N, C-alpha and C positions, 0 to 999 in steps of 0.2 A: 459172164453174167454173175452178179452177186445178189444175195437175198435183199439187201437194202435197196439196190437199184430196182429190183422187181417190185418191191412194196411201193417205191416211188411211182413206178409205172402204173400201179393199181389204184392210186389216189382217185382217179375219175370214177372208178367202180365203187369205192368206198363211199365217196360223197354223194354219188347217184342213188346209192342204196339208203342213205339217210334223208335225202331231200323230200321224198313223199311224206315222211312223218312231220316235216316242217311246213310244207306247201300244199300237199295233196288235198286235204280236206278244207283248207282255207280258201282255195281257188274254186273248186267245183267238187261236187259229190257224185258226178256221173260215173257209174261203175264201168270197168273195163268189159265186164260180161253182159252189159246192158240189162241187168236184172234177170237174165235167162237162167233157168235151172236145169240141171241134168238129173232126172228123177225128182226127188223132193229137195235136192240140195243145190244151192247156187254154184255156178261154175267156178268162180273165184271168190265171190263175197263182196260186201260193201267196202272192204278196206283197200281194194285194188281199183284205183280211179284213173281216168285218163289224165286228169290234172297231175296226179302224183307221178304217173309214167313220163309225161312230157317235161315236168319240172326236174325229174331225175336225169333225163337225158340232157336237158339244157345245162344243168349244174355240171355234168360230166364234161360237156364240151367247153364251158367256161374254165373249168379246172384244167383241161387239156391245154387250152390257150395259155393259161398262167405258167403251167410247168414247162411248156415249150419255150417260154421267154426266160425262165430261170436256168434250166438245164435240159437239153434234149440231144443226146448223142446218137440218135438212130436215124436210119435212112427214111423210115416211114413217117407219115404225117401224124402229129400229135393230136390234131383235131379229129381226123378220121379214126384213129385208135380210140380216142376218148369217147366218140360217139358210139362205137361198137361196144366198148366196155359198159357204157350207160345202158344201152339197149339190152345187152346180154345180162347184165346184173338184174334189171327189172323184169325181164322175161323169165329168168331163172327163178325169181321170187314168185312170179305168177304161176309157173308151172308147179312149184312146190305148193302153193295155195291150192291149186286144183287137186292135187293128191291128198292134201291135208283135209280138204272138205270131204273127199271120198272116204277117207279113214274116220270121219266123223269127229274130227278135232275142231273145236270152235276157234274163231278168230281170236288172237291174243293168247290163246292157250299154248304152252310150250310144246314144241315137237323137236326134241333134241335127237340127232344133230343137224337135222334138215333145215331148221330155222337159222342155223349158224353158217351153213355151207352153200345154200342155194344160190345166192347172188354172186359168189366167188366163182362157182362152177360155171354159171351162165356167162359171167364176164370173160373168163378164160376161153370158153367155147367160142363166143362171138369174136373175141380179140384174136383167136388163133387164125382167123382169116388173113390177118396181117403179120402176126408174130406169135409163136408158141415157144415158151422158155425151156421146154423139155419136161418130162414127166416128174423128175425129182423136184425140180423147182415149183412145178404146178402143185404137187402134193404139199410141199412146204408152205406155199402161199395159202392153200386151203386151210391147213392147220393153224397157221398164224393168224389168218383172217378170222377163223372161228373163235379163237381166244380173244382177239380184238373186238369182235362183234359182241361177245358176252360183256366185256368191260365197258364198251360204249353204251350198250343197252342199259346196264346198271347205272351208269352216269346219267343217261336220259331219263330213267325212272326216278332217280333221286332229284332230278331237276324239274320233273313234272312234264316232261315231253313225251315219254313213253308210258303206256298203261301197265306194262309188265317188265320184268328184269331180263327176259330172255328174248 
């Protein structure tokens, strides 16, 4: 396994993580937490919607299909892998949002390093049901993904897609 191949394998998670910003609020604003609060604070908040979740998983599956046609040297199904990565990335993001709300951090406010690593850890955790690259590669992917996340969010901010740089 080399790091470039592993980053290629992670493409469904990366694009699943970006999909809600593009599709989530345009399709539906129905929150994943159904508006329920824990104490005085919403469980996830308004930014985690079912449309965003399902659009992210769908994007991951589509990307998995595409990469399987370009290059797929593995025994396991690219579609199944991609679905797990998409689900894991978005659940990882939702879990981080749960703790972010408990810590009193507002949506859109930076919470470094958790905003940058949540989806990668979730994707690797769910993807490990099919394939785990080993701890060294997992840590490398988390670090590279965090740096890439910052760069992509800066680009999204300057293009007007994201409300903040982080």
